[in-house]
C-alpha positions in Angstrom: 0.0 0.0 0.0 2.8 2.4 1.0 4.6 1.6 -2.3 1.5 2.5 -4.3 1.1 5.8 -2.5 4.8 6.6 -3.0 4.6 5.8 -6.6 1.6 8.1 -7.1 3.3 10.9 -5.2 6.5 10.6 -7.3 4.4 10.6 -10.5 2.6 13.7 -9.4 5.8 15.5 -8.4 7.4 14.7 -11.8 4.3 15.4 -13.9 3.1 18.6 -12.2 6.0 20.9 -13.5 5.4 19.6 -17.1 1.7 20.3 -16.9 2.4 23.8 -15.8 5.0 24.3 -18.6 2.5 23.0 -21.2 -0.2 25.4 -19.9 2.3 28.3 -20.0 3.2 27.4 -23.6 -0.4 28.2 -24.6 -0.6 31.4 -22.5 2.7 32.6 -23.9 1.6 31.9 -27.5 -1.7 33.7 -27.1 0.2 36.7 -25.6 2.5 36.7 -28.7 -0.5 37.0 -31.0 -2.2 39.6 -28.7 0.9 41.8 -28.7 1.6 41.4 -32.5 -0.3 44.4 -33.7 -3.3 43.7 -36.0 -3.7 40.0 -34.9 -4.3 41.4 -31.3 -7.5 43.2 -32.5 -9.1 39.8 -33.5 -9.4 38.7 -29.9 -12.1 41.3 -29.3 -14.0 40.8 -32.5 -13.9 37.0 -32.7 -16.3 34.4 -31.3 -13.3 32.1 -30.5 -10.0 30.8 -31.7 -7.7 27.8 -32.0 -4.1 28.3 -31.0 -1.1 26.0 -31.9 2.1 26.8 -29.9 4.3 24.8 -32.3 3.6 23.2 -35.7 6.5 21.4 -37.2 6.8 21.2 -40.9 9.4 19.7 -43.2 9.9 18.3 -46.7 12.0 17.4 -49.7 9.5 17.2 -52.6 6.9 15.5 -50.3 6.3 17.3 -47.1 4.3 17.1 -43.9 3.3 19.1 -40.9 1.8 18.4 -37.5 0.9 20.3 -34.3 -1.4 20.1 -31.3 -3.5 23.0 -30.1 -6.4 24.2 -27.9 -9.7 25.7 -28.9 -11.3 28.6 -27.1 -14.8 30.0 -27.3 -15.5 33.5 -25.8 -12.2 33.2 -23.9 -12.8 29.8 -22.3 -10.9 26.7 -23.2 -13.4 24.2 -24.7 -11.4 21.5 -26.4 -8.3 20.2 -28.0 -7.3 20.1 -31.7 -4.6 18.9 -33.9 -3.4 19.8 -37.4 -1.9 17.6 -40.1 -0.8 18.6 -43.6 0.7 16.6 -46.5 2.0 18.4 -49.5 3.7 17.5 -52.8 5.6 19.8 -55.0 8.7 22.0 -54.9 9.7 22.3 -51.3 12.8 22.0 -49.3 13.7 22.4 -45.6 12.1 22.4 -42.2 10.3 25.0 -40.1 8.6 25.4 -36.8 5.9 28.0 -36.3 3.0 29.1 -34.1 -0.5 29.5 -35.6 -3.8 30.9 -34.5 -7.1 30.6 -36.3 -9.8 33.1 -35.4 -13.5 32.3 -35.8 -15.6 35.4 -36.7 -18.9 34.0 -35.3 -20.5 30.8 -33.9 -21.1 29.5 -37.4 -17.4 29.5 -38.2 -16.6 28.0 -34.8 -19.1 25.2 -35.3 -17.7 24.5 -38.8 -14.2 24.2 -37.3 -15.3 22.0 -34.3 -17.6 19.8 -36.4 -15.0 17.0 -36.2 -12.9 17.2 -39.3 -12.3 20.6 -40.8 -9.9 21.3 -43.7 -8.5 24.4 -45.3 -8.8 24.4 -49.1 -5.7 24.4 -51.3 -5.9 28.2 -51.9 -6.1 29.1 -48.2 -3.5 31.6 -46.9 -2.3 33.0 -43.6 -0.9 36.3 -42.5 2.8 35.6 -41.7 3.8 37.7 -38.6 7.5 38.2 -38.8 10.1 40.1 -36.8 13.0 41.4 -38.7 14.6 44.5 -40.1 12.6 44.5 -43.3 9.8 42.0 -42.4 6.2 42.6 -43.4 3.0 40.6 -43.0 1.9 38.9 -46.1 -1.2 37.0 -47.3 0.5 35.0 -50.0 0.8 32.0 -47.7 4.6 32.2 -47.6 6.6 33.3 -44.7 10.2 34.2 -43.9 12.3 31.4 -42.6 13.5 33.0 -39.5 12.0 35.4 -37.0 13.9 38.0 -34.9 12.1 36.7 -31.9 8.5 35.8 -31.0 8.4 38.7 -28.6 9.2 41.2 -31.4 6.5 39.9 -33.7 4.4 42.5 -35.5 1.8 42.6 -38.3 0.7 45.2 -40.7 -3.0 45.8 -41.7 -2.5 44.2 -45.1 -4.9 41.3 -45.6 -6.1 41.0 -42.1 -9.8 40.5 -42.6 -11.9 37.4 -42.1 -12.3 35.1 -45.1 -15.2 32.7 -44.9 -15.5 33.5 -41.2 -11.9 32.7 -40.3 -8.6 34.6 -40.1 -5.2 32.8 -39.7 -1.9 34.2 -38.4 1.4 32.5 -38.1 4.7 33.4 -36.4 7.9 31.7 -37.5 9.8 30.2 -34.6 12.8 28.9 -36.6 14.0 27.0 -39.5 14.1 27.7 -43.2 11.6 26.4 -45.7 10.9 27.5 -49.2 7.1 26.7 -49.0 4.9 27.5 -46.0 1.2 27.6 -46.9 -1.7 26.5 -44.8 -3.7 25.2 -47.8 -4.5 21.5 -47.3 -4.3 21.7 -43.5 -6.7 19.2 -41.8 -7.9 19.7 -38.3 -9.4 17.3 -35.8 -11.3 18.4 -32.7 -12.1 16.8 -29.4 -14.3 18.5 -26.8 -12.7 19.0 -23.4 
């Protein structure tokens, strides 16, 4: 009996710091997007959002991406999500980035959380970058390196809802020729 209790206590002592660090990763990522200029205004005018602290992407001809995130409605955490992407074409390199998807209204939120949502091949994101000559772009491509996530800024170019959603990304590191969100597939699981 004592061994069982000790084992549980050791597990809790080891797991607790990691749970806190994971929760902080979401809070920190949300803060980056709140402080990055135009993307920060979307928090007040959106029904909800999905935030992905890190999406890893890589490829040589054939590429893939994956990341885990959380979904919020009216500021409350309501579920978990994941994103996958497979792409074929001219691409080379690897990249890590953060992403946030804003939902303009309940209809867009319900569409995203219906189970399996997918961005079409022509979907694009505003790339929030931090650098000497960096600008936000809606072409779906992003710079390979960021000057630091705490220095991220956006311009007002292309920062409107499209079909009820707006997507922003912040490069965390790496270098990749292609970095679109077209073809991203999302799964959702209620909390």
